[in-house]
N, C-alpha and C positions, 0 to 999 in steps of 0.2 A: 701619437701626438705628444708634444712636450708637456712637462709638468706645470700645471697652473695653480699649484697648491698655495702659493704665496700671492695670488692675484688680488689686488684691492681695487675697488670701484669708487670713484669720486663723482659727485653730481654737481653740475654747474647751477648756480643760482643768480638771477632767475632763469627759468627755462620754460618752454611750452607756451600754452595759451596766453595771449594778450587780451586786453579789454575789447579791442575791435573784433577779434575772432569770437570771443564769448558772446558778444552782442549779436553778431551775424548769425551764429548757430541758433541762438535763442529766438531770433526773429522768425527763422524757418519753423522751429518747433511750435511756437505760439500761433503762427499763421495756420499751421496744420490743425492744431487744436481748435482754433476759432472757426476756420472756414472749411475744414475737412480736405481730404486728398481728392484730386491731385493739386498740389501747389507747384507752379513752375518756377524754376530758378535759372536766371540767365547767367551762364558760366558756372563753374564750380564755386560754391558759396565761399569756401576757403580752399587753399591748395593742399588738401590732405585726403588721401584715398580712403582711409578708415572713416573719417567724418562724412565724406560724400556718400560712401556705401551705406552707412547707418541711417542717414537722412533719406536716402533713396528707399530703404526698407520701410520707412515710416510713411512714404507716399509723396516725397519730393521728386519732381521730374526735372532733370538737368538738361538745358538746351543751350546751344551756342548762340543762336540768334532768335529775335522776337518773332520772326515769321513762323517759328515752330510752335508758338503758343496760340491756342484757339481763342477766338474773340470772346470777350466777356470773362476770361479766366483771370486768376490771380497770379501775378508774377513778382518775384523778388530779384532785385539787383544785388549782385555779389559784393563782398566787402571791398573789392578792388576799384569800384566805381565804374561809371559808364560815360560814353560820349553824350553830348547834348542831343545828338540826332536820335539816340535810343530813347531818351525821355520823351522827345516829341512824338516819336513813332508810337510809344505806349499810350500816350494821351490821345492821339488821333484814333487809335483802335479801341479806345474805351476799356483798356485793361486796368484791373485793380492793381496798384503798385505798392509794395512795401520796399523801402530803400534800405538795404543793409550796408551801404557804403560806409567804410570806417570814417568816423568824424575827422581823423587826421588827414585822410585823403581828401575829404570835402574841403578842409582848410586850404589845401593846395589848389583845388579848383577855384575857390573864392579868390585866392591870391592871383591866379592866372587871369581871371576875368577882370580884376581891378587893374592889373598891369596893362592888359590889352586896351582897356578903356582909356587909360592915360597915355596911349600912343606908343607903348613899348612893344618891340618884338620880344617873344619869350623863347628862351632856350630851356628845354627840359633835359636833365641828366637822367637817363633811365635805360631800361632794356627793351629794345625793339621787339614787338610781338607780345610783350607781357601785358595782361589786361589792364593793369594799373596805368601803364604808360599810354595805352590806347585810349583809356578813359580821359586822362589828363590832356593828351594831345587833341582829343575830340571836344574840348571845351570851346574851340573856335575853328572856323573854316580856314582861316589864314593867320599868318603872323607867328606860327609855332614852328620850332625846330627841335629835333631830337638828337642828342649826342650820347654815344655809349662810351667813347674813349677820348683820350687826349688827341689822338689822330683826327677824330671827327671835328674837334674844335678848330684845328688848323684849316679844315676844308669848308668851314661855315661861310655862307654867302648871305650877308644881311643887307637890307635896303638902307637902313640908317644905323650904322655901328655905334653911334653915340646915344641911341635910345634903345638899349637892350637890357633885359632882366633875365634871371634864371630861377628855376625851381628844380627840385629833385624828386625822384621816386622815393617813397617812404621806406622801402626795404633794401636800399643799397648798402654796400660796405662803406662804412664811415671813411676808411682810409682811401678807397678808390675815388669816392666823391670828392675828397679833399684835393687830390691831384688834378681832377678835371676842373674844379672851381678855380684852382690856381692858374691853370692854362687859360681859362676864360678871362680871368682878371688881367693876365699878362697881355692877351690879345685885344681885349676891350676894357681899357682902364676905367671907363665910366659905368661899367655894368652894375646893375642893382640886384641885390640878393633878397631873399625873403627876410622878414623881420626876425623870425626865429628859424633855426635849421629845420628843414622839412623831414629829415630822417627821423622816424618815429622813436619815441622813448623806449619802446619794447625792443626794436631792432638794435638800438644803441646799447641798451642794458644787456641783451643776450650776447652781443659781440664782446662787450667789456668782460662779461663773465667767462667767456671762452679764453680771452687774453689772460685772465687771472688763472684759469684752470690749466690751460695747455702746457705751460712750462713745468708743471708738477707731474705730467703724465708721459707715458711711453706711447700711447695711442689715444685718439679721441673718436668716439662714435656719436654721430648726430642722428637723432630720430627726425625724419622728415620725408616728404614725398619729392620725387625728382623735379616736379614743376614748381616747387616752393622756392621763390627767390630768397627769402630771408634764411631758409634752412641751408641752401647752397652757400650763402655768404658765411655762415658759421663754420662750415667745413673749410672754406678758403682761409678764414682767419687763423684756424689752427695750423693749416698747411703752411701758411705764410710765416708762421713762427717756427717752422722746421719740425713740426710734429705730424706723424702720419695720421690722416683723418679719413673716415669713411662715413657715408650716409646710408641709413637703412629705413625702408618704409615700415618694416615690422621686424620683430625679433628673429623671424625665420630667415631673414636675409643676412644675419650676422655670420661671417665665415670664421670658423675656429682658428684658421691660420693667422688672422689679423691679430689675435691676442696671444698666440702661442709663445711661451717664454717671456711674456711681458709681466712687469711687476704692478703697474698701475694703469687702469683704463679710466679715461674721463668720459662722462656721458652728458649730453645736453639734448635739447629738442627745440625745433623751430617753433615760431609763434602760432602755427596752425596745427601742431601735433599734440594730441591729448596725452595727459599723464599716464593713462592706462597703457599706452604703448611703451612708455619709459619703464613702467612696472614689469611689463612682459619681457623687455630687454634685460632688465636686472635679473629676472628669474632665469633667463637663458644663460647669462654670464655666470650665475651661481651653479647652474647645471654643468657648466664648463670648468668649474673649479674656483670661482671667485669666493673669497672667504669673508670679506668685509665690504660694507657699502656706507659711504659717509657723504652727507651733503656739505658743500663748501659754504662759507659765509657769502652773503651777497645782499644786494638791495632788495627791500620788500616793496613790491609794487602795490599801489592802492588806487590806481586809476579805474574808474567805472564809467561806462557810457550809458546814458539812458536809452530806453527803447522808444520806438515811435509811439505816440500817445494812444493810438487805437489798440496797441498790443499790450499796454500796461494793464496789470491785473487790478 
């Protein structure tokens, strides 16, 4: 293997957990404390294998659909949000519900409901099949359209093109969303957008931190699980700047050849990846010859979301 004796590591700031993820994990932990295992969770609480495995070990049972939850049990809705039909189903079956939907996702759901009530058709910019997109699209039975690309915008068929609004998934790439919004505005000049951008503060900050870090590095490693939308976007941001970038679920996935002969490695983590995994990755980089680790300057995040009243201590 090539000599890594002069390998430096720089850490993006901010990185890792956001307020919505911290709140969602705490909801599961407190529900387990308060009500005892098993606690059912619809969908992965956040998209991170380590987090899901550790909560499973404490007694959380992850299910894809509500029909897997026994009557009278406690169920938690994941941070990504759920369609209205899922809420109705839970109520009908008398399930005890704790809602861990990120408040920034809830804000998009409220926006959608208001737009539809005012007679607008709503276009959602998002990733088909992602639970957040499914939850937002499921806020209404009709009047919703999903677009993933500029090409999808060209194919849109709307009943009344002059009464249309758009929202976005909170974990998109800021740059990708911009080009799709521009295409929507070009095709539907009267389109209405959200009062404030739907892309969440944490997604934006983590992408900005990679844009700042990547030009200083020979390679970027993102800690995150393959199904994490915002982690995938971080890797894309670095690659779009011409820097090789890889994503690892854990330190064990780091391949020595990625860093062989490199001078500086940039490290970041998606909003659902715990700092413990970053520490383990740094330890692995040191074992492979990294000599220094330096955090970069960045925004300090102070956002905190309150827990449901019943779970507050």
